[in-house]
Backbone as JSON, one array per atom type, in Angstrom:
{
  "sequence": "MEQTGICVWKEYSPGKNRENAACLWWSGGNIVVKNPDQEIRRKMWLIAQSLEAEVQGEEGEYYGRDGE",
  "N": [[1.45, 1.58, -16.84], [-0.35, 4.47, -16.68], [-1.64, 7.1, -14.95], [-3.18, 9.8, -13.3], [-2.38, 10.23, -9.93], [-1.7, 7.62, -9.36], [0.56, 5.11, -8.25], [3.09, 2.84, -8.96], [4.48, 0.14, -7.45], [7.25, -1.36, -8.2], [9.01, -3.22, -7.17], [7.78, -5.09, -5.64], [7.35, -8.27, -4.21], [5.68, -10.7, -5.48], [3.3, -13.48, -5.18], [3.25, -16.75, -6.74], [1.43, -16.6, -8.99], [1.05, -13.9, -9.64], [1.52, -10.52, -10.82], [4.68, -8.74, -10.92], [4.37, -6.28, -9.48], [2.78, -3.71, -7.56], [-0.08, -1.7, -7.19], [-0.73, 1.55, -6.02], [-3.07, 3.96, -5.05], [-3.69, 7.46, -4.91], [-6.21, 9.03, -3.36], [-8.69, 11.21, -2.45], [-7.18, 12.26, -0.31], [-6.11, 10.01, 0.78], [-4.07, 7.03, 0.67], [-4.7, 4.33, -1.28], [-5.05, 0.84, -1.51], [-5.98, -2.1, -3.07], [-6.91, -5.06, -1.51], [-4.43, -5.47, 0.15], [-1.48, -7.3, 0.98], [0.62, -8.53, 3.67], [3.23, -7.64, 3.06], [2.77, -5.43, 1.38], [1.32, -3.81, 3.15], [3.38, -3.27, 5.0], [5.05, -1.69, 3.38], [3.31, 0.43, 2.93], [3.18, 1.41, 5.52], [5.76, 2.44, 5.82], [5.67, 4.53, 3.96], [3.65, 6.04, 5.14], [4.95, 6.93, 7.44], [6.66, 8.95, 6.53], [4.78, 10.81, 5.87], [3.65, 11.48, 8.21], [1.44, 9.95, 9.0], [-1.04, 7.28, 9.35], [-1.58, 3.74, 8.87], [-4.53, 2.37, 7.95], [-7.1, -0.04, 7.95], [-10.04, -1.15, 6.08], [-11.96, -1.8, 7.97], [-11.44, -0.23, 10.11], [-9.19, -0.99, 11.52], [-5.76, -0.64, 12.58], [-2.47, -0.71, 11.21], [0.88, -1.75, 11.88], [4.49, -1.33, 11.79], [5.29, -3.94, 11.04], [3.31, -4.76, 9.34], [1.2, -5.96, 10.44]],
  "CA": [[0.19, 2.15, -16.4], [-0.19, 5.9, -16.47], [-2.88, 7.72, -14.51], [-2.93, 10.74, -12.22], [-2.63, 9.73, -8.59], [-1.35, 6.21, -9.2], [1.97, 4.79, -8.07], [3.32, 1.4, -9.14], [5.65, -0.36, -6.71], [7.78, -2.39, -9.1], [9.86, -4.19, -6.48], [6.92, -5.95, -4.84], [7.65, -9.68, -4.49], [4.38, -11.37, -5.48], [3.19, -14.93, -5.17], [3.52, -17.41, -8.02], [0.56, -16.25, -10.11], [0.75, -12.48, -9.66], [2.52, -9.68, -11.46], [5.73, -8.23, -10.06], [4.1, -4.87, -9.21], [1.59, -3.43, -6.76], [-0.55, -0.35, -7.49], [-1.23, 2.35, -4.91], [-3.76, 5.12, -5.58], [-3.91, 8.62, -4.05], [-7.6, 9.38, -3.58], [-9.35, 11.88, -1.33], [-6.27, 12.42, 0.82], [-5.72, 8.69, 1.26], [-3.42, 6.1, -0.24], [-5.6, 3.19, -1.32], [-4.57, -0.38, -2.16], [-6.99, -3.15, -3.02], [-6.45, -6.34, -0.96], [-2.99, -5.49, 0.43], [-0.97, -8.36, 1.83], [1.49, -8.02, 4.72], [4.36, -6.92, 2.46], [2.27, -4.12, 0.92], [1.01, -3.02, 4.35], [4.66, -2.78, 5.53], [5.47, -0.59, 2.51], [2.4, 1.54, 3.22], [3.58, 1.95, 6.82], [6.95, 3.26, 5.57], [5.2, 5.75, 3.3], [2.89, 6.79, 6.14], [5.88, 7.57, 8.36], [7.15, 10.21, 5.94], [3.64, 11.73, 5.78], [3.12, 11.59, 9.57], [0.1, 9.37, 8.88], [-1.17, 5.91, 9.83], [-2.15, 2.78, 7.92], [-5.79, 1.92, 8.52], [-7.86, -0.92, 7.08], [-11.45, -0.84, 5.82], [-12.79, -2.01, 9.15], [-10.97, 0.64, 11.17], [-7.98, -1.52, 12.16], [-4.51, 0.05, 12.25], [-1.36, -1.61, 10.97], [2.17, -1.26, 12.32], [5.7, -1.52, 10.98], [5.37, -5.31, 10.53], [2.18, -5.05, 8.45], [0.15, -6.65, 11.23]],
  "C": [[0.43, 3.62, -16.1], [-1.54, 6.51, -16.15], [-2.55, 8.65, -13.35], [-3.28, 10.11, -10.88], [-2.27, 8.27, -8.36], [0.17, 6.05, -9.09], [2.11, 3.28, -8.21], [4.6, 1.03, -8.42], [6.18, -1.56, -7.49], [8.62, -3.45, -8.4], [9.08, -5.07, -5.51], [7.21, -7.4, -5.21], [6.37, -10.5, -4.37], [4.46, -12.89, -5.35], [3.37, -15.47, -6.59], [2.71, -16.88, -9.2], [0.2, -14.77, -10.18], [1.87, -11.72, -10.35], [3.52, -9.16, -10.45], [5.57, -6.72, -9.86], [2.85, -4.77, -8.34], [1.21, -1.98, -7.04], [-1.12, 0.3, -6.24], [-1.86, 3.59, -5.51], [-3.86, 6.21, -4.52], [-5.31, 9.09, -4.35], [-8.19, 10.02, -2.33], [-8.48, 12.03, -0.1], [-5.79, 11.12, 1.42], [-4.92, 7.94, 0.21], [-4.22, 4.81, -0.15], [-4.95, 2.03, -2.08], [-5.65, -1.43, -2.0], [-6.35, -4.45, -2.55], [-4.95, -6.39, -0.66], [-2.6, -6.68, 1.31], [-0.02, -7.72, 2.85], [2.65, -7.2, 4.16], [3.93, -5.52, 2.0], [1.93, -3.24, 2.12], [2.29, -2.49, 5.0], [5.16, -1.6, 4.7], [4.6, 0.64, 2.77], [2.77, 2.2, 4.54], [4.8, 2.85, 6.65], [6.57, 4.59, 4.91], [4.49, 6.64, 4.31], [3.82, 7.53, 7.11], [6.37, 8.91, 7.81], [6.04, 11.25, 5.82], [3.03, 12.03, 7.16], [1.66, 11.12, 9.6], [0.1, 7.95, 9.46], [-1.74, 5.04, 8.72], [-3.37, 2.17, 8.59], [-6.55, 1.09, 7.49], [-9.31, -0.48, 6.95], [-12.34, -0.94, 7.05], [-12.3, -1.23, 10.36], [-9.72, 0.17, 11.89], [-6.75, -0.75, 11.69], [-3.4, -0.98, 12.13], [-0.05, -0.95, 11.38], [3.28, -1.57, 11.33], [5.77, -2.9, 10.33], [4.23, -5.69, 9.59], [1.06, -5.79, 9.14], [-0.58, -5.66, 12.09]]
}
């Protein structure tokens, strides 16, 4: 997959019926992931740390190191 602003996390460990990759998009100053699970939210938290940012859900909730 090749597109400006997209990052593919190839080491994501998916469930039985999913691909072994997760896509993250850079859009409007945000990193966006559709339907992130706990593992993806943990990865997003690590990325946010290097950007001095936070991980926030659609409903305004914030996620921590553990993805919760």
